[in-house]
C-alpha positions in Angstrom: 21.8 -10.5 20.1 18.3 -9.6 19.6 15.8 -6.9 18.9 13.7 -5.7 22.1 10.1 -4.9 22.0 9.7 -2.5 24.6 9.7 1.0 25.6 13.3 1.8 26.5 14.1 1.9 30.3 16.4 5.0 29.5 14.3 8.0 30.6 11.3 6.3 31.9 11.1 8.4 35.0 10.8 11.3 33.2 8.3 10.5 31.4 6.3 8.9 34.1 6.7 13.1 36.1 5.7 14.5 32.7 2.5 11.9 32.6 3.5 10.6 29.1 3.1 7.3 28.5 6.6 5.7 27.5 5.7 3.8 24.3 4.1 6.8 22.6 7.1 9.6 23.8 9.4 6.4 22.2 7.0 6.6 19.2 6.9 10.3 18.9 10.5 10.4 19.1 11.1 7.6 16.5 9.0 9.3 14.3 11.0 12.7 14.5 14.5 10.8 14.2 13.0 9.5 10.3 11.4 12.3 9.4 12.2 12.7 5.5 14.3 9.9 5.6 13.6 7.9 2.3 14.8 4.7 1.0 15.4 4.5 -2.8 15.4 0.9 -4.2 14.8 -1.0 -7.3 13.1 -4.8 -8.1 14.5 -6.7 -10.8 11.2 -8.0 -11.6 7.4 -7.2 -11.3 5.4 -8.1 -8.3 2.4 -10.1 -8.8 0.4 -9.3 -5.5 1.0 -9.4 -1.5 -0.8 -12.2 -0.2 2.0 -14.2 1.9 -0.4 -17.1 0.9 -0.7 -17.0 -3.2 2.6 -15.2 -4.0 5.9 -16.8 -4.4 7.9 -14.0 -6.9 10.8 -12.7 -5.4 9.9 -9.2 -6.3 6.6 -9.8 -3.9 8.4 -11.6 -1.2 11.1 -8.7 -1.1 7.6 -6.5 -0.2 5.9 -8.5 2.0 8.9 -9.5 4.1 8.7 -5.8 5.1 4.8 -5.7 5.6 3.7 -8.9 7.1 4.8 -10.6 10.4 5.9 -14.4 10.5 6.4 -15.4 14.6 10.0 -15.5 13.9 12.8 -14.2 12.2 16.4 -14.2 12.4 19.1 -12.4 13.7 20.3 -9.6 11.5 24.2 -9.8 11.8 24.6 -13.2 13.7 26.4 -15.7 11.0 25.7 -18.4 10.7 21.9 -17.3 10.8 20.3 -17.7 14.2 16.3 -17.3 14.3 14.7 -15.1 16.9 10.9 -14.4 18.5 9.3 -11.8 15.9 5.3 -11.9 17.0 6.3 -14.6 19.5 8.3 -13.0 22.9 11.0 -15.7 22.3 12.0 -18.9 20.5 9.2 -21.2 21.2 8.8 -24.0 23.7 9.6 -27.7 21.8 8.4 -30.7 23.6 7.3 -34.2 22.4 10.9 -35.0 21.2 11.1 -32.0 18.6 7.1 -32.5 17.8 5.5 -29.9 19.4 5.7 -26.1 19.7 4.3 -23.9 22.0 4.5 -19.7 21.0 3.5 -16.9 23.2 2.5 -13.7 21.5 3.7 -10.5 22.4 0.6 -8.8 23.1 -0.1 -5.1 21.5 0.6 -6.0 17.9 -2.1 -4.4 16.1 -3.0 -4.8 11.9 -2.4 -1.3 10.1 -6.2 0.2 9.8 -8.8 -0.9 7.5 -12.3 -0.7 6.4 -12.9 -4.5 7.3 -12.2 -3.6 11.1 -14.7 -0.7 11.3 -13.1 1.6 13.0 -11.8 -0.5 15.5 -8.0 -0.9 16.4 -7.3 -5.2 15.5 -5.0 -6.8 18.0 -3.2 -9.8 16.2 -4.4 -13.0 18.2 -2.9 -16.7 18.4 -6.1 -17.9 16.1 -5.1 -15.6 13.0 -2.2 -17.3 13.1 -4.3 -20.1 13.1 -6.3 -19.1 10.5 -3.5 -17.6 8.3 -1.5 -21.1 8.4 -4.7 -23.1 7.5 -4.9 -20.9 4.7 -1.9 -22.9 2.7 -4.5 -25.6 2.2 -7.4 -23.6 1.2 -7.8 -25.3 -2.4 -9.2 -22.0 -4.0 -5.6 -20.5 -3.6 -3.6 -23.4 -4.7 -0.6 -22.0 -2.2 2.5 -23.0 -3.8 3.5 -22.9 0.0 1.5 -26.0 0.9 4.5 -28.4 1.0 5.9 -26.5 4.1 2.9 -27.8 6.4 1.0 -30.6 4.3 0.9 -34.3 5.6 2.8 -32.9 8.6 0.8 -31.3 11.3 -1.2 -33.4 12.6 -4.8 -33.8 11.7 -4.0 -32.1 8.9 -5.6 -34.4 6.3 -9.2 -33.0 7.5 -8.1 -29.7 5.8 -7.2 -31.6 2.7 -10.6 -34.3 2.3 -13.3 -31.5 2.9 -11.6 -27.8 3.7 -13.4 -25.2 6.0 -11.6 -22.8 8.1 -13.4 -24.1 10.9 -12.1 -27.3 10.3 -10.3 -27.7 14.1 -6.9 -29.9 13.8 -4.8 -30.9 16.7 -2.0 -29.8 14.8 -2.9 -26.4 15.0 -4.5 -24.7 18.4 -5.1 -21.7 19.7 -4.8 -22.8 23.6 -5.9 -19.0 24.6 -5.4 -15.1 23.5 -1.9 -15.4 22.7 -0.3 -18.9 23.1 -0.4 -20.9 19.6 0.3 -24.8 20.0 1.4 -26.5 17.1 2.4 -30.2 17.0 3.8 -32.3 14.0 3.1 -35.8 13.6 7.0 -36.0 13.2 10.6 -34.3 13.5 11.0 -32.0 10.8 14.4 -30.2 12.1 13.9 -27.1 9.9 9.7 -26.2 10.5 11.2 -23.1 12.3 12.8 -21.9 9.2 9.6 -22.3 7.4 7.7 -20.0 10.1 10.6 -17.4 9.8 9.3 -16.9 5.8 6.2 -14.4 4.8 4.6 -17.3 3.4 3.7 -18.5 7.3 2.7 -14.4 8.0 -0.2 -13.7 9.7 -3.5 -11.7 8.0 -6.4 -11.1 9.1 -9.5 -12.8 8.6 -12.1 -10.2 8.4 -10.0 -8.8 5.8 -9.6 -12.0 3.4 -13.3 -12.1 3.6 -13.9 -8.4 2.8 -11.8 -8.6 -0.1 -13.0 -13.0 -1.4 -12.6 -12.3 -5.1 -9.8 -14.1 -6.8 -6.4 -12.3 -6.2 -7.8 -9.2 -3.8 -6.4 -9.7 -0.6 -3.3 -9.6 -2.6 -4.2 -6.3 -4.3 -5.0 -4.9 -0.6 -2.2 -6.1 1.4 -3.3 -5.3 5.1 -0.1 -6.3 7.8 1.3 -5.9 11.0 5.2 -5.2 9.6 7.5 -2.2 10.2 6.0 -0.9 7.1 2.5 0.1 4.5 2.0 0.4 1.2 1.1 3.9 0.7 1.4 4.0 -2.9 1.2 1.4 -5.6 1.6 1.3 -9.2 1.7 -2.1 -10.7 5.2 -3.1 -12.4 6.6 0.5 -11.9 6.6 1.6 -8.5 5.6 1.0 -5.1 6.4 3.5 -2.4 6.0 1.8 1.1 5.8 4.0 4.7 6.5 3.9 8.3 3.9 1.9 10.0 2.7 4.2 12.5 1.3 1.6 14.8 4.1 -0.8 14.1 5.3 -2.2 17.8 8.3 -0.4 20.0 11.1 -2.3 18.6 14.5 -1.4 20.3 17.7 -3.3 18.6 19.9 -4.4 21.0 23.4 -6.5 21.3 24.4 -8.3 24.4 28.0 -7.5 24.9 29.0 -11.0 24.4 27.4 -11.5 21.0 28.9 -7.7 20.1 32.4 -9.0 21.1 32.0 -12.0 18.4 31.2 -10.2 15.4 33.5 -9.3 13.0 34.6 -5.6 12.6 32.1 -4.6 9.9 28.7 -5.9 11.7 30.4 -4.8 15.1 30.5 -0.8 13.6 26.9 -1.5 12.2 25.5 -3.2 15.8 26.9 -0.4 17.7 25.2 2.1 15.7 22.0 0.6 15.6 22.0 0.5 19.4 19.3 1.1 21.2 17.1 2.5 18.2 13.8 1.9 17.6 13.0 0.5 14.2 12.7 1.1 11.3 15.1 3.9 10.6 13.4 5.9 7.5 9.9 7.5 7.2 9.6 6.3 3.5 10.6 3.5 0.7 10.5 4.2 -2.8 10.6 1.0 -5.0 10.8 1.5 -8.6 10.9 -1.6 -11.2 13.5 -1.5 -13.1 13.9 -5.0 -15.5 16.8 -4.1 -17.7 20.5 -4.7 -16.4 21.7 -1.5 -18.0 18.6 0.6 -16.4 19.5 -0.6 -13.2 23.2 -0.2 -13.0 23.2 3.5 -15.0 20.4 4.1 -12.2 22.7 3.2 -9.3 25.9 5.1 -10.8 23.6 8.5 -10.9 22.8 7.9 -7.6 19.5 7.4 -8.2 19.3 3.6 -5.9 20.5 3.4 -2.4 22.4 0.2 -2.7 22.6 -3.0 -5.8 23.0 -6.1 -5.1 24.4 -8.9 -7.8 26.6 -6.4 -10.2 24.9 -7.8 -13.8 27.5 -10.1 -15.1 27.7 -8.4 -18.1 28.7 -5.0 -16.9 30.8 -5.6 -14.6 33.4 -4.2 -16.7 31.8 -0.8 -15.6 32.2 -1.0 -12.4 35.6 -3.3 -11.6 38.8 -3.1 -12.5 41.6 -6.2 -11.5 38.4 -7.4 -9.0 38.1 -4.3 -7.5 35.8 -1.1 -7.2 37.3 1.1 -10.1 39.3 3.9 -8.2 37.2 6.9 -9.5 34.6 4.9 -7.9 36.3 4.1 -5.1 37.0 8.1 -4.8 33.2 9.0 -4.9 32.6 6.8 -1.7 31.1 3.8 -3.7 31.5 0.8 -1.4 31.7 -3.0 -2.7 31.3 -6.0 -1.2 31.8 -9.6 -2.2 28.9 -12.1 -1.0 28.4 -15.7 -1.5 25.1 -16.3 -2.5 22.9 -19.1 -1.5 22.0 -19.8 -5.0 23.0 -22.4 -7.3 22.7 -22.3 -11.2 21.8 -25.7 -12.8 20.4 -26.6 -15.9 17.5 -29.5 -15.9 16.8 -31.6 -18.4 12.8 -33.2 -18.6 13.2 -37.3 -17.7 9.8 -37.7 -19.5 11.0 -36.0 -22.7 11.2 -38.7 -25.2 14.1 -37.3 -26.9 16.8 -37.2 -23.4 14.7 -38.6 -20.9 13.9 -42.2 -19.7 16.7 -44.5 -17.8 17.5 -46.5 -21.2 21.7 -46.8 -21.3 21.4 -44.2 -24.3 19.3 -41.6 -23.0 21.6 -42.0 -19.8 24.6 -41.6 -22.4 23.1 -38.1 -23.9 22.6 -36.8 -20.6 26.4 -38.0 -19.5 27.5 -36.4 -22.6 25.7 -33.4 -22.3 27.5 -32.5 -18.6 30.4 -33.6 -19.6 30.0 -31.0 -22.6 29.4 -27.9 -20.0 32.8 -26.0 -20.6 32.3 -24.1 -16.2 35.7 -22.2 -16.4 34.6 -20.6 -19.6 31.4 -19.5 -18.2 32.6 -18.1 -14.8 35.7 -16.4 -16.9 33.3 -15.0 -19.7 30.3 -14.6 -18.6 30.2 -14.8 -14.7 33.5 -12.5 -14.7 34.6 -14.7 -11.8 31.8 -13.7 -9.6 31.5 -17.6 -9.0 32.9 -20.7 -7.8 31.6 -24.2 -9.5 28.9 -26.1 -8.8 30.4 -29.5 -7.2 26.8 -30.6 -5.7 23.7 -28.9 -5.7 24.5 -27.4 -2.5 25.7 -24.1 -2.4 28.6 -23.0 0.6 27.0 -21.9 3.9 24.2 -24.2 3.9 23.4 -27.0 6.3 25.0 -30.2 4.5 27.2 -28.7 2.6 30.6 -30.6 2.5 33.8 -28.8 0.7 35.4 -31.9 0.6 33.2 -33.1 -2.1 33.7 -33.3 -5.9 31.6 -34.0 -9.1 32.8 -36.8 -10.9 31.6 -35.1 -13.9 33.9 -33.0 -15.2 34.5 -30.7 -18.8 35.5 -33.5 -21.3 34.2 -33.1 -24.7 36.3 -36.0 -25.9 34.9 -38.7 -23.5 31.1 -37.0 -24.4 31.9 -37.7 -27.9 33.3 -41.1 -27.0 29.8 -41.9 -25.2 27.6 -40.4 -28.1 29.5 -42.6 -30.5 29.1 -46.0 -27.9 25.3 -45.7 -27.7 24.5 -44.8 -31.3 24.1 -41.2 -31.8 26.1 -41.3 -35.0 27.2 -38.0 -36.5 26.9 -37.2 -40.6 28.8 -35.6 -43.5 27.6 -32.2 -41.0 29.0 -33.3 -38.4 26.0 -33.1 -36.4 24.4 -36.3 -34.6 21.3 -38.5 -35.6 19.3 -40.6 -32.5 19.8 -44.0 -32.2 17.2 -45.0 -34.7 18.5 -42.6 -37.2 16.3 -39.9 -37.0 18.1 -36.3 -36.6 18.9 -35.7 -32.7 17.6 -32.0 -32.0 17.6 -30.4 -28.6 15.5 -27.4 -28.0 16.6 -25.1 -24.9 14.1 -22.2 -23.2 15.8 -19.4 -22.6 14.9 -15.8 -21.6 14.9 -13.0 -23.9 17.4 -10.5 -22.4 21.3 -9.8 -23.1 23.0 -12.6 -20.3 20.0 -15.3 -21.7 21.8 -14.2 -25.3 25.1 -14.8 -23.6 24.3 -18.0 -21.8 22.9 -19.7 -24.8 25.8 -19.1 -27.4 27.7 -20.6 -24.7 25.5 -23.5 -24.8 25.5 -23.9 -28.5 29.4 -24.4 -28.7 29.6 -26.7 -25.7 26.7 -28.6 -27.5 28.0 -28.4 -31.0 31.6 -29.3 -30.4 30.2 -32.7 -29.4 28.2 -32.9 -32.8 24.6 -32.0 -31.0 22.3 -29.6 -32.1 20.6 -27.4 -30.1 17.8 -25.1 -30.9 16.6 -21.7 -28.2 12.8 -21.1 -27.3 12.6 -17.7 -25.8 9.7 -16.8 -23.5 9.4 -15.2 -19.7 10.8 -16.9 -16.6 7.4 -17.0 -15.2 5.7 -18.7 -18.6 8.8 -21.0 -19.1 8.1 -22.0 -15.3 4.1 -23.0 -15.8 5.4 -25.1 -18.4 8.1 -26.6 -17.0 5.8 -27.8 -14.0 3.4 -29.5 -16.9 6.2 -31.2 -18.3 6.5 -29.3 -21.5 9.8 -27.9 -21.5 12.7 -30.3 -22.4 15.5 -28.2 -21.2 16.2 -25.1 -19.0 19.4 -23.3 -17.4 18.2 -21.5 -13.8 18.9 -20.7 -10.4 17.4 -21.5 -7.0 18.0 -19.3 -4.0 17.6 -20.8 -0.2 14.4 -20.4 1.3 16.2 -21.2 4.4 19.6 -22.2 5.1 19.9 -25.8 4.9 20.2 -28.6 2.4 16.6 -29.8 2.2 15.6 -27.1 0.6 17.7 -27.8 -2.4 17.5 -31.8 -2.1 14.0 -31.7 -2.3 14.1 -30.5 -5.6 14.9 -33.7 -7.4 12.2 -36.0 -5.1 10.0 -37.2 -6.4 6.8 -36.3 -4.7 8.0 -32.7 -5.9 7.5 -33.7 -9.7 5.0 -30.7 -10.9 6.2 -28.8 -8.3 9.9 -27.6 -8.2 11.1 -30.6 -9.5 11.3 -29.7 -13.0 13.3 -32.3 -14.2 10.2 -34.8 -13.5 13.6 -36.8 -11.5 11.2 -39.7 -9.9 13.8 -42.3 -8.8 13.1 -44.8 -6.1 16.8 -44.8 -4.4 16.8 -40.9 -4.5 13.3 -41.1 -2.8 14.3 -43.3 -0.2 17.1 -42.0 1.0 15.7 -37.8 0.6 12.7 -39.5 2.3 15.2 -40.7 5.3 17.2 -37.6 5.1 14.6 -34.8 5.4 13.6 -36.4 8.9 17.6 -35.6 10.0 19.2 -32.7 11.3 23.1 -31.9 10.1 24.6 -35.5 11.3 26.8 -38.0 9.8 24.0 -39.9 8.9 22.5 -37.5 6.8 25.6 -36.3 4.7 26.7 -39.9 4.3 22.7 -40.1 2.8 23.3 -36.8 0.9 26.5 -38.7 -0.7 24.7 -41.0 -2.1 22.2 -38.4 -3.5 25.2 -36.9 -5.2 26.4 -39.4 -6.5 22.3 -40.7 -8.0 22.4 -37.0 -9.4 25.6 -37.9 -11.2 24.9 -41.0 -11.9 21.5 -40.3 -13.9 21.9 -36.5 -15.1 18.6 -34.7 -14.6 21.1 -32.0 -14.0 24.0 -30.4 -15.6 25.4 -28.8 -12.1 26.3 -25.0 -12.8 28.0 -22.6 -10.4 27.4 -21.1 -7.1 27.7 -17.3 -7.7 29.5 -14.8 -5.8 27.3 -11.1 -5.7 29.1 -8.4 -6.2 26.9 -5.7 -4.5 27.4 -2.3 -4.5 26.2 0.7 -2.1 26.3 4.8 -1.6 28.3 6.4 0.6 25.5 7.8 2.7 23.4 4.6 3.4 24.5 3.5 6.6 23.5 -0.1 8.2 23.8 -2.4 5.3 24.6 -5.7 5.7 23.2 -8.4 3.2 21.8 -11.3 5.2 22.1 -14.8 3.5 18.8 -16.0 4.1 16.1 -13.2 4.3 15.5 -10.8 1.2 16.0 -7.4 3.1 17.3 -5.4 5.0 15.1 -2.4 4.9 13.7 -1.6 8.3 17.3 -1.5 9.7 18.7 0.9 6.9 19.5 4.9 7.2 20.9 7.4 5.3 23.0 9.8 6.2 22.5 13.1 4.0 25.8 14.4 5.9 27.9 12.0 3.7 26.8 12.8 0.6 24.3 14.4 -1.8 22.2 11.6 -3.8 22.1 13.0 -7.3 18.1 14.0 -7.8 17.1 13.4 -4.3 
């Protein structure tokens, strides 16, 4: 299965006789087919900016995936997931035992028009990718994505010693206009996944230099993807329009790959066969932060699909685990999707109350983990749409072991016994003191939402049941994460969604080298670090699985995290939406989606 980036062969002779370039005629035909077609979607949080090197929030990533182009992308329908060429003609040539990658770019890929190009068409070259990847090292940008390349590219120490965009390094070279060579210091089994992320997409140096003020390029996105920004009202509405200069990209599935697909995916592939992407002219995206507004908007027909029905509102659409008959009668469709996501509650290992490696601190963290009632969480909060997390790895990522079971389960009696043994005495009011006699009061950060309040109440009951008092401090998640990186948050329940489908993306969250980044627990255990550093260089082999087992055991032994759940998303789509199939890793499927007004008449459209 692949996307064919050439003009369709059918009708080529006729087009030649008419003296019309095949690609121009195809473009005109595609434009006619998608005319007056609009997708109506929402994002659950506000975007921060559209600079691939800087933005890391989910809303911005969704948008950038459709505006900018990395070298590779995922096959839309293949499961397990597969990479394929995007701006690269095909997958790279790999040499030197997996340390050298050579990419051949497609000629004729152009950035969208911008005054920075002084009225001239601006073609993408290999040097543009050298520049774009070098931007991750720019100290003025403070890119959260630097970890993808840092210390991995041959010679990149020069970029960290005295940064300059004109400093050549052996690990990142444009061999000619369309040939890019990347050389690594060592084997990284996940390296190609990084090159399918928005963070490694191509940007033009002229645009970045035309808008040099902090954050300005993020306010002025100029890419090569299937859509461009037409309107932008921050934190409210973004309108994308089909890019009129987008390269000819025709969907095609080979017969063997088609036969291997499940029936639903096969039907989508058949419907997409031979069509030029994207299929709609316009995408209207609203920012809708309130759960109720999302749900009611979807039920009114204002949005074409809804991913992950809010846990607190499943009763509005589900009955006995199925879509309510009245909604099914309207043609709405329900799909359950196992998200590559883990919910966990982390504890600050540097915190004076519950951090550290002394036996009493270990006992306190273990007791907190033993107090967590996972069954109640899944039944009441998740409405059955979740699996208990046995390890940090969700199902369907490489390294997941379906046989593994956590040695730490719900056992409040054992939690109380641990606290008694290690000096956390209960007073007359039932609440405990610290071993030195001072009051034991935990502070858990929380989000100001309905679901956040429900989570708070569950934690309060669980912890009070073992005699531990907890207070809650409410703030926006973005602010909590900022404070977490500085070590100023004691406890917080959060989640991690896979950037790429490998266990390393989750196991790095507890690596000591990532303290101050995504390692919010500030866990820095030499035994963990040593095993992780070996595992990160391995593919999904028996040796890596053995190392992962050891890492799981260390997490359970020292308890920087309380492992919670892996959600199962209940996704809804309208009857007029075509070709929708959620991808495990890519954020959106917008370029493949179509609307058929004959299936229904959307309200208000």
